[in-house]
C-alpha positions in Angstrom: 160.7 -56.2 203.4 157.8 -55.0 205.6 160.1 -52.4 207.3 161.2 -51.2 203.9 157.6 -50.7 202.7 156.8 -48.8 205.9 159.8 -46.6 205.4 158.8 -45.9 201.7 155.2 -45.1 202.7 156.5 -42.8 205.5 158.8 -41.0 203.1 155.9 -40.5 200.7 153.6 -39.2 203.4 156.3 -36.8 204.7 156.9 -35.6 201.1 153.3 -34.8 200.7 153.1 -32.9 204.0 151.3 -35.5 206.1 152.9 -36.0 209.5 153.1 -39.4 211.2 154.6 -40.6 214.4 156.5 -43.8 213.8 156.5 -46.0 216.9 156.9 -49.4 218.4 156.7 -52.7 216.7 156.5 -51.2 213.2 153.1 -49.6 214.0 152.6 -46.1 212.6 150.2 -43.7 214.3 149.2 -40.4 212.8 150.2 -37.1 214.5 146.6 -36.0 214.4 143.2 -37.7 214.3 139.6 -36.4 214.1 136.6 -38.0 215.7 133.1 -36.5 216.0 134.6 -33.2 214.6 137.1 -33.0 217.4 140.8 -32.8 216.5 143.3 -34.7 218.7 147.1 -34.9 218.7 149.3 -37.9 219.2 150.5 -37.9 222.9 152.5 -41.2 223.0 152.4 -44.9 222.6 153.8 -48.2 223.9 153.7 -51.9 223.6 151.6 -54.1 225.9 153.8 -57.0 227.0 152.4 -60.0 228.8 154.4 -63.2 229.4 156.7 -62.4 226.4 153.7 -61.9 224.1 153.1 -58.5 222.7 149.3 -58.5 222.0 148.9 -54.9 221.0 150.4 -51.4 220.7 148.4 -48.6 222.3 148.5 -44.9 221.6 146.9 -41.9 223.4 145.5 -38.9 221.6 144.6 -35.6 223.4 143.6 -32.1 222.5 147.1 -31.0 223.8 150.0 -33.1 225.1 149.9 -34.2 228.7 152.3 -36.4 230.7 150.1 -36.6 233.8 148.1 -39.9 233.8 145.9 -39.0 236.7 145.0 -35.6 235.0 144.2 -37.4 231.8 142.0 -40.0 233.5 140.1 -37.3 235.4 139.8 -34.8 232.5 136.3 -34.3 231.2 137.7 -33.5 227.8 137.9 -35.2 224.3 140.5 -37.9 224.1 141.1 -41.3 222.5 143.0 -44.5 222.9 143.9 -46.6 219.9 144.7 -50.3 220.2 146.5 -51.9 217.3 146.4 -55.7 217.6 149.8 -57.2 216.9 149.5 -60.8 217.9 147.5 -63.7 216.5 147.4 -65.1 220.1 144.9 -62.4 221.1 141.3 -63.7 221.0 137.9 -62.2 221.7 137.8 -64.2 224.9 141.3 -63.1 226.1 140.6 -59.5 225.2 137.3 -59.5 227.1 138.8 -61.2 230.1 141.8 -58.8 230.2 139.6 -55.7 229.8 137.2 -56.9 232.6 140.2 -57.4 234.8 141.4 -53.9 233.9 138.1 -52.4 234.8 138.2 -54.2 238.2 141.6 -52.9 238.9 140.8 -49.4 237.7 137.7 -49.1 239.9 139.4 -50.8 243.0 137.0 -53.7 242.6 133.8 -51.6 242.4 132.5 -52.2 238.8 128.9 -52.4 239.9 128.0 -48.8 239.2 129.2 -49.1 235.5 128.6 -52.9 234.9 126.0 -52.3 232.2 128.4 -50.0 230.4 131.2 -52.6 230.7 128.9 -55.2 229.3 128.0 -53.0 226.4 131.7 -52.5 225.6 132.3 -56.3 225.8 129.8 -56.8 223.0 132.3 -55.0 220.7 135.0 -57.5 221.7 132.7 -60.5 221.1 133.5 -60.2 217.4 136.5 -62.2 216.2 139.8 -60.4 216.6 142.6 -60.5 214.0 146.2 -59.2 213.7 146.1 -55.6 212.4 142.6 -54.9 213.8 142.4 -51.4 215.2 140.2 -50.3 218.0 139.6 -46.6 218.9 138.0 -45.7 222.2 137.0 -42.0 221.8 135.6 -39.9 224.6 133.7 -36.7 223.9 131.9 -34.9 226.7 128.2 -34.9 226.3 128.3 -37.8 223.8 130.2 -40.5 225.8 132.8 -43.1 224.7 132.5 -44.3 221.2 134.1 -47.6 220.4 135.3 -48.1 216.8 136.7 -51.2 215.1 138.5 -50.7 211.8 137.1 -47.2 211.7 133.4 -48.3 212.1 131.6 -47.1 215.1 130.3 -50.2 217.0 128.9 -48.6 220.2 128.6 -45.3 222.1 128.7 -45.7 225.9 127.4 -42.8 227.9 128.9 -41.7 231.2 131.9 -39.8 232.6 132.4 -42.5 235.3 132.8 -45.2 232.6 135.3 -43.0 230.7 137.4 -42.5 233.9 137.4 -46.3 234.5 138.2 -47.1 230.9 141.1 -44.7 230.6 142.2 -45.7 234.1 143.0 -49.2 232.8 146.1 -47.8 231.0 146.7 -44.5 232.7 145.4 -44.8 236.3 147.2 -45.4 239.6 147.4 -49.2 238.8 147.8 -49.4 235.0 148.0 -52.5 232.9 151.8 -51.9 232.9 153.9 -49.0 234.0 156.0 -49.1 230.7 152.9 -48.9 228.6 151.5 -46.0 230.6 154.8 -44.2 230.4 154.9 -44.6 226.6 151.3 -43.4 226.1 152.1 -40.4 228.3 155.1 -39.6 226.1 157.6 -40.4 228.9 159.3 -43.1 227.0 159.3 -44.7 223.5 157.7 -48.1 223.8 
């Protein structure tokens, strides 16, 4: 029934000229998003899988498509990652622990220079997390990385180094998972 509703909504959107990218686990991402007056396009998406649990689906949005993870991580350009929570097993505590571990891996264990920024981001994850919650992490040069939950801006964290570490969690040399990275870079359909 849920799939049928999604397909009907997709057909209606396509009939009205709105383009969407249908993706993994019945999660639909838009072809384009706008944050802080910056337009971004859908680059790719994938499913995070951990011990047979699929806690979220993630999508990458860039100014123009790019399949090079290292280039995306290093780019001082507008971009966004959207996390769509798909499992009731994901909790605030688990999300915070996993994200902190991701920062440690992304920075090769050197989180000290951005620890205050990481702590600021963890405040956003301290709120209760539900299935269908959507988090957007949007980087804009000169502004920083804004963290949204359900479309409401919760924090803006300054710093290019923080941005590189954050995006490195999914797209760096040691990503959360290679399959998720490949999907977000448009190399496979997660």
